[in-house]
C-alpha positions as CSV (number, residue, x, y, z in Angstrom):
1,M,152.6,75.7,100.8
2,A,152.6,79.2,102.2
3,P,155.9,80.7,103.5
4,G,156.6,80.3,107.2
5,P,156.5,83.0,109.8
6,P,159.5,85.0,111.2
7,A,161.1,83.8,114.4
8,P,159.1,84.5,117.6
9,L,160.5,86.5,120.4
10,L,161.2,84.0,123.1
11,P,161.6,85.0,126.8
12,A,165.1,84.9,128.4
13,Y,163.9,83.1,131.5
14,G,166.3,83.6,134.4
15,R,167.8,86.8,132.8
16,S,165.3,89.4,131.8
17,T,161.6,88.4,132.3
18,L,158.9,89.5,134.6
19,A,159.6,86.3,136.6
20,D,163.1,87.7,137.4
21,L,161.9,91.0,138.9
22,L,160.9,90.1,142.4
23,P,163.7,87.7,143.0
24,S,166.1,90.6,142.0
25,V,164.3,92.8,144.6
26,G,164.4,89.9,147.1
27,H,168.2,89.7,146.7
28,H,168.5,93.2,148.1
29,L,166.0,92.6,150.9
30,G,167.8,89.4,152.1
31,V,165.1,86.9,151.1
32,P,166.5,83.4,151.3
33,G,166.9,81.7,147.9
34,C,167.2,85.1,146.0
35,D,170.9,84.6,145.3
36,A,171.3,87.3,142.6
37,D,170.0,90.5,141.2
38,V,170.0,89.6,137.5
39,L,168.4,93.0,136.6
40,G,171.0,95.3,138.2
41,L,168.5,97.2,140.4
42,P,169.7,99.9,142.8
43,D,170.5,98.6,146.3
44,A,167.8,99.6,148.8
45,Q,165.7,98.4,151.7
46,R,162.4,99.6,150.5
47,Y,160.8,99.0,147.1
48,V,157.5,99.8,145.4
49,V,156.7,97.6,142.4
50,L,153.9,99.0,140.3
51,L,152.5,97.0,137.4
52,V,150.4,98.8,134.8
53,D,148.2,96.3,132.9
54,G,148.7,96.6,129.1
55,L,151.8,98.8,129.4
56,G,154.0,97.5,126.5
57,H,157.5,98.9,126.1
58,D,157.1,99.4,122.4
59,L,153.7,101.2,122.9
60,V,155.3,103.7,125.3
61,V,158.1,104.4,122.7
62,R,155.4,105.0,120.1
63,A,153.5,107.4,122.3
64,A,156.5,109.0,124.0
65,D,155.2,112.5,123.7
66,R,152.2,111.6,125.9
67,A,154.3,109.9,128.6
68,P,157.3,112.2,129.3
69,W,158.0,110.8,132.8
70,L,158.0,107.2,131.6
71,S,159.9,107.9,128.4
72,A,162.7,109.7,130.2
73,R,163.3,106.6,132.2
74,L,162.5,103.8,129.8
75,G,166.0,102.6,129.0
76,D,167.1,100.2,126.3
77,H,166.7,96.9,128.2
78,P,163.0,96.0,128.5
79,L,161.8,92.9,130.2
80,T,159.7,90.3,128.4
81,S,156.6,88.6,129.7
82,G,156.4,84.9,129.7
83,V,154.4,82.9,127.1
84,P,151.5,83.6,126.6
85,A,151.8,87.4,127.0
86,T,148.6,87.7,129.0
87,T,147.6,89.0,132.5
88,V,146.9,85.7,134.2
89,T,150.2,84.2,133.2
90,S,152.2,87.4,133.7
91,L,150.9,88.3,137.2
92,T,151.6,84.8,138.3
93,S,155.2,84.9,136.9
94,L,155.7,88.2,138.7
95,G,154.1,87.0,142.0
96,T,155.9,83.7,142.2
97,G,159.2,84.6,140.5
98,L,158.7,81.5,138.3
99,P,158.3,80.9,134.5
100,P,154.8,79.7,133.4
101,G,155.9,76.1,133.1
102,Q,156.6,76.0,136.8
103,H,153.7,78.0,138.2
104,G,151.1,76.4,135.9
105,L,148.7,79.3,135.1
106,V,149.0,78.8,131.4
107,G,146.6,81.4,130.0
108,I,143.3,83.1,130.7
109,T,141.4,79.9,129.8
110,S,142.8,76.4,129.7
111,R,141.7,72.8,130.3
112,V,142.2,71.2,133.7
113,P,143.7,67.7,133.1
114,S,142.1,66.1,136.1
115,T,138.5,67.2,135.5
116,G,138.3,68.3,131.8
117,E,136.8,71.6,132.8
118,I,137.8,74.9,131.2
119,L,139.2,77.1,133.9
120,N,138.9,80.9,133.4
121,A,141.7,82.0,135.7
122,L,140.5,85.6,135.8
123,S,137.0,84.9,137.0
124,W,137.9,81.5,138.8
125,E,134.4,80.2,138.7
126,S,135.6,76.8,139.8
127,D,135.8,74.5,142.8
128,L,139.6,74.2,142.3
129,L,141.5,75.6,145.2
130,P,143.9,78.3,143.9
131,E,146.6,77.4,146.5
132,A,146.5,73.8,145.3
133,Y,146.4,74.6,141.6
134,Q,149.4,76.9,142.0
135,P,151.2,75.5,145.1
136,N,154.5,77.3,144.8
137,P,155.1,79.9,147.5
138,T,154.8,83.4,146.2
139,M,157.6,86.0,146.5
140,F,155.4,87.9,148.9
141,E,155.1,84.9,151.2
142,R,158.8,84.3,151.0
143,A,159.6,88.0,151.7
144,A,157.2,88.1,154.6
145,A,158.7,85.0,156.1
146,A,162.1,86.7,155.9
147,G,160.8,89.6,158.0
148,V,160.1,92.1,155.2
149,G,157.0,94.3,155.5
150,V,155.0,93.2,152.5
151,S,151.9,95.1,151.3
152,S,149.6,95.0,148.3
153,V,147.6,98.2,147.5
154,A,144.6,97.2,145.3
155,L,140.9,97.5,144.8
156,Q,138.9,96.0,147.7
157,R,137.2,93.4,145.4
158,F,140.6,91.9,144.4
159,A,141.3,90.9,148.0
160,R,140.2,87.3,147.8
161,T,139.8,86.4,144.1
162,G,141.1,83.1,142.9
163,L,143.8,84.8,140.8
164,T,145.0,86.8,143.8
165,Q,145.2,83.7,146.0
166,A,147.0,81.7,143.3
167,A,149.4,84.4,142.1
168,L,149.7,87.2,144.7
169,R,149.0,85.7,148.1
170,G,151.0,86.7,151.1
171,P,151.1,90.5,151.5
172,R,149.1,92.7,153.9
173,F,146.2,93.8,151.8
174,V,145.6,97.6,151.7
175,P,142.3,98.2,150.0
176,F,140.9,101.3,148.3
177,P,137.2,101.6,147.3
178,S,137.5,103.4,144.0
179,E,140.2,103.8,141.3
180,K,139.1,107.4,140.7
181,D,140.6,108.5,144.0
182,T,144.1,108.8,142.7
183,Q,145.5,110.8,145.7
184,L,144.3,108.2,148.1
185,R,146.0,105.4,146.2
186,I,149.3,107.4,146.2
187,D,149.0,108.1,149.9
188,L,148.3,104.4,150.7
189,V,151.4,103.3,148.6
190,A,153.6,105.9,150.3
191,D,152.4,104.9,153.7
192,A,152.9,101.2,153.1
193,A,156.4,101.8,151.8
194,S,157.3,103.5,155.1
195,R,156.3,100.7,157.4
196,G,159.2,98.8,158.8
197,Q,163.0,98.7,158.1
198,R,162.6,96.6,155.0
199,T,159.5,96.9,152.8
200,L,158.1,95.7,149.6
201,V,154.8,97.2,148.2
202,Y,153.0,95.9,145.2
203,A,150.5,98.1,143.3
204,Y,148.4,97.5,140.2
205,E,146.8,99.8,137.6
206,R,144.3,98.3,135.1
207,E,142.6,101.1,133.2
208,L,145.1,101.3,130.3
209,D,144.3,97.6,129.4
210,H,140.6,98.2,129.5
211,V,140.8,101.2,127.2
212,G,143.1,99.2,124.8
213,H,140.7,96.3,124.6
214,G,137.7,98.5,124.1
215,Q,139.0,101.2,121.8
216,G,142.4,100.0,120.7
217,C,145.9,100.8,121.7
218,G,146.2,103.1,118.7
219,S,143.3,105.2,119.8
220,A,143.3,108.7,121.2
221,A,141.5,107.4,124.3
222,W,144.4,105.0,124.9
223,A,147.0,107.8,124.5
224,D,144.9,110.0,126.9
225,Q,144.9,107.2,129.5
226,L,148.6,106.7,129.2
227,A,149.1,110.4,129.8
228,R,147.0,110.2,133.0
229,I,149.0,107.3,134.2
230,D,152.3,109.1,133.4
231,D,151.2,112.0,135.6
232,V,150.2,109.7,138.5
233,L,153.6,107.9,138.3
234,A,155.4,111.3,138.6
235,R,153.2,112.3,141.5
236,L,153.8,108.9,143.2
237,R,157.6,109.3,142.9
238,E,157.4,112.7,144.5
239,A,155.3,111.3,147.3
240,L,157.6,108.4,148.2
241,P,160.3,108.6,150.8
242,S,163.7,109.3,149.4
243,D,165.0,105.8,150.3
244,V,162.3,104.0,148.3
245,V,163.1,102.6,144.9
246,L,160.1,102.7,142.5
247,V,159.9,100.1,139.8
248,V,157.3,100.3,137.1
249,T,156.6,97.5,134.6
250,G,153.7,96.0,132.6
251,D,152.3,92.6,132.0
252,H,152.1,92.7,128.2
253,G,151.7,95.0,125.2
254,M,148.9,95.0,122.7
255,V,148.0,94.8,119.0
256,D,144.9,96.3,117.4
257,V,143.2,93.6,115.2
258,P,141.2,94.8,112.2
259,A,138.0,93.1,111.3
260,D,139.5,91.5,108.1
261,R,142.3,89.9,110.1
262,R,140.0,87.8,112.3
263,L,139.6,84.1,111.4
264,V,136.8,82.3,113.1
265,I,138.0,78.7,113.8
266,E,134.5,77.2,113.4
267,D,134.3,78.7,109.9
268,E,137.6,77.2,108.7
269,P,137.3,73.5,108.1
270,E,141.1,73.0,108.0
271,L,141.4,74.7,111.4
272,A,138.4,73.0,113.1
273,A,139.2,69.5,112.0
274,G,140.4,67.2,114.8
275,V,140.2,69.9,117.5
276,S,138.1,68.8,120.5
277,V,138.3,72.0,122.7
278,V,139.5,75.5,121.9
279,A,140.8,77.6,124.8
280,G,143.4,80.4,125.5
281,E,142.5,83.6,123.7
282,A,142.4,85.0,120.2
283,R,146.2,85.8,120.1
284,F,147.2,82.5,121.7
285,R,145.2,79.4,121.3
286,H,145.3,76.2,123.3
287,L,144.0,73.4,121.0
288,Y,143.1,70.2,122.8
289,V,143.0,67.1,120.6
290,D,141.4,63.9,121.9
291,V,141.1,61.7,118.8
292,D,143.3,63.0,116.0
293,A,147.1,63.2,116.3
294,P,148.4,66.6,117.5
295,A,151.0,66.5,114.7
296,S,148.2,66.2,112.1
297,V,146.3,69.1,113.6
298,A,149.5,71.2,113.7
299,R,150.3,70.4,110.1
300,R,146.8,71.5,108.9
301,W,147.1,74.8,110.8
302,R,150.5,75.4,109.4
303,D,149.4,74.6,105.9
304,R,146.4,76.9,106.2
305,L,148.0,79.8,107.9
306,G,151.6,79.9,106.6
307,S,153.3,83.1,107.8
308,R,150.3,84.2,109.8
309,A,151.0,82.0,112.8
310,W,153.5,80.2,115.0
311,V,152.0,76.7,115.4
312,R,153.6,74.1,117.6
313,T,152.7,70.9,119.2
314,R,152.9,71.0,122.9
315,D,156.2,69.0,122.9
316,E,157.7,71.3,120.3
317,A,156.8,74.5,122.2
318,I,158.2,73.0,125.4
319,D,161.4,71.9,123.7
320,E,161.9,75.3,122.2
321,G,161.6,77.0,125.6
322,W,158.4,78.9,125.2
323,F,157.3,78.3,128.8
324,G,160.6,77.6,130.6
325,P,161.0,74.3,132.4
326,V,157.6,72.6,132.7
327,R,156.5,70.6,135.8
328,D,154.9,67.2,135.1
329,E,151.6,68.4,136.7
330,V,151.5,71.4,134.4
331,R,152.4,69.8,131.1
332,E,148.9,68.7,130.0
333,R,147.4,72.1,131.0
334,Y,148.9,73.3,127.7
335,G,147.0,72.6,124.5
336,D,148.1,69.5,122.5
337,V,148.7,72.2,119.9
338,V,149.4,75.9,120.5
339,A,148.9,78.6,117.9
340,A,150.0,82.2,118.2
341,P,149.2,84.7,115.4
342,T,151.9,86.9,113.8
343,G,151.3,90.5,112.7
344,D,147.8,91.7,113.6
345,W,145.9,88.4,113.0
346,A,143.6,86.8,115.5
347,F,141.9,83.3,115.8
348,M,138.4,83.8,117.1
349,T,136.0,81.2,118.4
350,R,132.3,81.3,119.0
351,T,133.0,79.5,122.3
352,F,134.1,82.9,123.7
353,P,131.8,85.4,121.9
354,Q,132.9,88.3,124.2
355,E,136.3,88.3,122.4
356,M,134.5,89.3,119.2
357,E,134.0,92.8,120.7
358,L,137.6,93.5,121.5
359,V,139.7,95.9,119.4
360,G,143.1,95.5,121.1
361,M,144.3,92.0,121.9
362,H,147.5,90.3,123.2
363,A,149.1,87.1,124.2
364,S,151.3,86.2,121.1
365,L,155.0,86.2,120.8
366,T,155.5,89.5,118.8
367,P,157.8,92.1,120.2
368,V,155.1,94.6,120.8
369,E,153.2,92.1,122.9
370,M,156.1,90.5,124.7
371,R,158.3,93.5,125.7
372,V,157.4,95.4,128.8
373,P,159.2,98.3,130.5
374,L,161.6,98.1,133.3
375,V,161.5,101.7,134.7
376,V,163.5,102.3,137.9
377,A,163.0,105.6,139.6
378,T,165.0,106.6,142.7
379,A,164.7,109.8,144.6
380,G,167.7,111.2,142.6
381,S,165.8,110.6,139.4
382,G,163.1,113.1,140.5
383,G,159.4,113.2,140.0
384,R,158.3,115.3,137.0
385,S,160.7,115.6,134.2
């Protein structure tokens, strides 16, 4: 039998994850139920929280010379995403202030227990009502109910998507038509932050993730995009009123996966045996097992992969705390078996052929994927370094 993998990086839910960010902000803004700031944020009445998709803490450290503004403020205490380390799950943890086992968006694709359909939570081409599938109030709803002026500055087309309604509903939506108009975006965020005595503004930047998926997070194009974002962040801090605290974070890091590290499940008899449905993504697979015993499937995957994967039955992963406390309604959304590659491996499936085109991938429990920055910039910290 092949040797086992190293220990995964598990989230410290309630102490230092994306789910803890907005409750910590809410504590300063007087939002009921936000009883503590576990992250030690500066006290203020106005906050801007900007999430850069694909901004991993370790990736910024690696490319520090291309991101001087971020690097100067990076600190030694990054947050972690939840599990899996992927946009759908991370945005919902941020937006609700809850770990994945509570909010229930368990990955980009997963099986809906009540219907058997495979839900793609990014495209949300489903009759499922987002507000019913994710019924917990968001932090934006809770803050608005407490009298905080809450805004979201984002692309117009994100206004009514299923993921927005599930994860980020509640703020006043401030649209912009094009991501190329950087100055307009800066102006809109600064204006939103100035409206009212207490304000919370959420902003989102996605281009770094797109470049990473298409060309790799080790590419010159990715480093160039990071440098552009770094410049925008410095300009944003300069444009914000002096009493606004700017918080920058990410939703996951990324790993470049070489062609010879991609195992296609359908081509591996030991991996395909007993698996009815494959969902999730290449760096975190949900395996649904309708006939065989999940323990048998997990054993075959462990025997075949050895140190190349963390493989758990659903019950094992829940007991180990991968997802935080899990609601009964959410439990069966997770695969009967979950498999997360170590190193730079990936588990591909022909069910999702578009994944074959990706260079950079994420979702597993490696440090480079799990750790995201917690950058806090006050007026005293300045704009450009």
